[in-house]
N, C-alpha and C positions, 0 to 999 in steps of 0.2 A: 665439813672437811671431806675431801674425796678419799675413799679408802680402798678402792680397787678399780681396775679397768673392766668394764662389763662386756662391751661388744666393740668390734672393729668392723666398719663398713668397707666392703670391697665392691667396687662398681665394675660390672662385667657386661660383656655383650650377649653371652649365652649362659644364663644361670643354670639351666639343666646340665649342659655339658661341663661347666666348671664344677658344679656339685658332684657330678659323676667322677671327674678327675680326682677331687679331694677324697671322696669316699672309697673309690675302687683302687686308686693307685697310692694315695698317701695314707689311707687308713682312718680318716676322720669319720664321724658319724653325723647324721642329720639330727639336730636337736628339735627343730620345729620349722614349719613352713606354712605359708598360706596357699590357697588354691591356685593352681596353674591357670593363667588367664586373667587373674585379678590385675587391675590397673597398677596397684602398688605391690607387685609380686616380690617376695623375699624368701630366702632359704638360709636358715641359721645352722652352721656346722661347727664342730669342735673336735679336738683329739679324743675326748671321752664324753660320755653323757653328763658327768659331774664336773667338767672343766669350769674354772672360775671365769675365764674369758672365752668368748666365741667370736667367730667371723659371721657376718651377715652378708650374703651375696645379694646385691641390689642390681636392678636393671639400669645400666648406664644411660640408655636412651630416655627411659621414663623419668629418671631423676634429673637429667639435663633439661628435659622439657618442663618439669615442675619447678626447678630451681636452677635457672641458667647461670647464675653467678657462682655456683659451687665448683670447687676444684675436685674433679673426678679421677685424678691420678691415684695409682696404687701407693699406699704408704709403704715405707721401708719397715718390714716386719722381721724380727729375729725370733725364731722358734728355738726351744731347748729340746734336746733329745739325748737318749742313752745309746750306747753301742753305735756310734756314728759311722764307723767303717762298714758295718753290716747294713745299716740303713742306706748308705751311699751306694753300695753294690746292689741292693734291692731296687733302689730308684733307677739305676742304670739298666738293670735287667728288665724293668717295666717300661723302658723307653722314655723315661722322664729326662728332659734336658737338665744336666747338672754341670756346675762349674767344678773346678779342681778342689779336692779335699786338701785343705791347708792347715798348718799349725801356726797360729799367731801367738808369738811370745806374750806372756802375761794375760792371755785371753783364752786360748784353747783351740781345739780343732773345730773347723767350720767348713761348710760348703753351701753353695747356693743352688737353687733349682727354679725352673720356670713352669708355670701352669700352661694349659693349652692356649691361653691368650697372651703368652709371653710376659706375664707379670712375674717378677722375680721375688723370691723369698730366701732367707738364709736359715740354716740350722746349726746351732752351736752345741757341742757336747758338754753337758752340765752334769 
């Protein structure tokens, strides 16, 4: 039986730049990574060192070459956060592309944002 989600693979064009976006602008930490220049380069990131689920930034070109049949699109990911209004203002101040902060009845307050490769993610106040 499956009991948790371990990792979500995100296929990107520039792993270093995307990792820098997530760590410097969003506040994630690097959990682990292999050496730059490795054929199978990856960088694992998460909101905290002890997060149950992590993102693994994979090189889109390398994965496409090794497994051409794979769908390399970014999955729809909903993150949870606290104090959403402050986070929204912080993201805007850091120059992150954000959508409108909206209140969805029976769901909560949410906004979306884009990384430097225009992959969109959403954050819900929980």
